[in-house]
C-alpha positions in Angstrom: 110.1 97.7 114.1 108.4 100.5 112.3 106.8 103.7 113.5 104.4 105.9 111.5 104.6 109.2 113.4 102.1 112.1 112.9 102.5 115.5 114.4 99.0 116.3 115.8 97.1 119.1 117.3 95.0 116.4 119.0 94.2 112.7 118.6 92.1 110.1 120.2 91.2 106.4 120.1 88.1 104.6 121.0 88.6 100.9 121.7 86.0 98.3 120.7 83.3 101.0 120.2 83.3 101.9 123.9 82.8 105.7 123.7 83.0 105.9 127.5 86.7 104.9 127.3 88.0 107.6 124.9 91.7 107.9 125.2 93.0 111.3 123.9 95.9 113.7 123.8 96.4 117.3 122.8 99.4 118.6 121.0 102.0 116.0 120.3 102.4 112.8 118.4 100.1 110.0 117.2 102.4 107.0 116.7 101.4 103.8 115.0 103.7 100.9 115.9 104.4 97.9 113.7 106.4 94.9 114.9 108.0 92.4 112.5 109.9 89.1 113.0 113.1 89.5 115.0 112.2 92.8 116.7 113.5 93.0 120.2 113.9 95.3 123.2 117.0 97.0 121.8 115.1 98.1 118.7 112.2 99.3 120.8 114.6 101.3 123.0 116.2 102.9 120.0 112.8 103.9 118.5 111.4 105.2 121.7 114.4 107.5 122.1 114.3 108.5 118.5 110.5 109.2 118.6 110.7 111.4 121.7 113.8 113.3 120.4 112.7 114.0 116.8 112.9 117.7 116.2 109.6 118.1 114.3 107.9 120.9 116.1 108.1 124.6 115.4 110.3 126.9 117.5 109.5 130.6 118.1 110.8 131.5 114.7 108.6 129.0 113.0 111.4 126.6 112.1 111.0 122.9 112.6 113.5 122.6 115.4 111.9 121.3 118.7 111.2 117.8 120.0 108.2 116.3 121.8 110.1 116.7 125.0 111.0 120.4 124.2 107.3 121.3 123.8 106.1 119.3 126.7 104.0 117.3 124.2 101.8 114.3 124.6 101.8 110.9 122.8 99.1 108.5 121.6 100.5 105.0 120.9 98.6 102.6 118.8 99.6 99.1 117.6 99.2 98.6 113.9 100.3 95.3 112.3 99.4 96.6 108.8 102.5 98.7 108.8 104.2 95.4 107.7 101.6 94.6 105.0 103.0 93.3 101.7 101.2 95.0 98.7 102.4 92.8 95.9 98.9 92.1 94.6 95.6 93.7 95.2 95.0 92.0 98.6 97.5 92.8 101.4 99.5 90.0 102.9 100.6 90.2 106.6 103.3 87.5 106.8 105.9 90.1 107.5 104.1 91.2 110.7 105.2 89.4 113.9 103.0 86.8 115.4 100.4 88.4 117.8 101.9 87.1 121.0 105.4 88.3 120.1 104.2 91.6 118.6 102.1 92.3 121.8 105.1 91.7 124.0 107.3 94.1 122.0 104.5 96.7 121.7 104.0 96.6 125.5 107.7 96.9 126.1 107.8 99.9 123.8 105.0 101.6 125.6 106.7 101.0 129.0 109.9 102.4 127.6 108.2 105.6 126.3 106.7 106.0 129.8 110.2 106.3 131.3 111.2 109.1 129.0 109.4 111.9 130.9 106.6 112.9 128.6 103.7 115.0 129.9 101.0 112.5 129.0 100.9 109.1 127.2 97.6 107.4 126.0 97.4 104.1 124.3 95.2 102.0 122.2 94.8 98.3 123.0 96.7 95.7 121.2 94.6 93.5 118.9 91.4 95.5 119.5 89.2 97.2 117.0 90.0 100.9 117.3 88.6 104.1 115.9 91.4 106.7 115.7 90.7 110.4 115.2 93.6 112.6 114.3 93.9 116.3 113.6 97.3 116.3 111.8 99.4 119.4 112.3 101.2 120.4 109.2 100.4 117.9 107.9 103.7 116.2 109.0 104.0 112.4 108.9 107.2 110.4 109.2 108.0 106.7 108.9 110.9 105.6 111.1 112.4 102.0 110.9 114.6 100.5 113.6 118.2 99.9 112.5 118.9 96.3 111.4 
């Protein structure tokens, strides 16, 4: 599994153009989640704990020293198969991404795991949908975290 994590002042997602169903967060993390072949619940558990515990927010002295939990932050979770795109030529290939049914199962498991970790608010995109994501990146700080093999 792979996460692309952005520290945000705010973020939102609109699913399939339905502006009446805007899902949004304030200060926290916008997390794009990619699933590859062989990913499982153990990897999802590890990444959920890692994501919520990353010390990437400023403390009172302006040092990057606090976690999402420490600041009572929020999370926007969005599936993104293109995190496993192969860029060998000019056109991306997606054979490294898990098949949709397996990827959706692991993505949903990850979301449920994050919900058990005591965050203030969690919003989600919708697996396989066309989504418009709006992000106000804070820093900007962006991190890529892969699950251990």
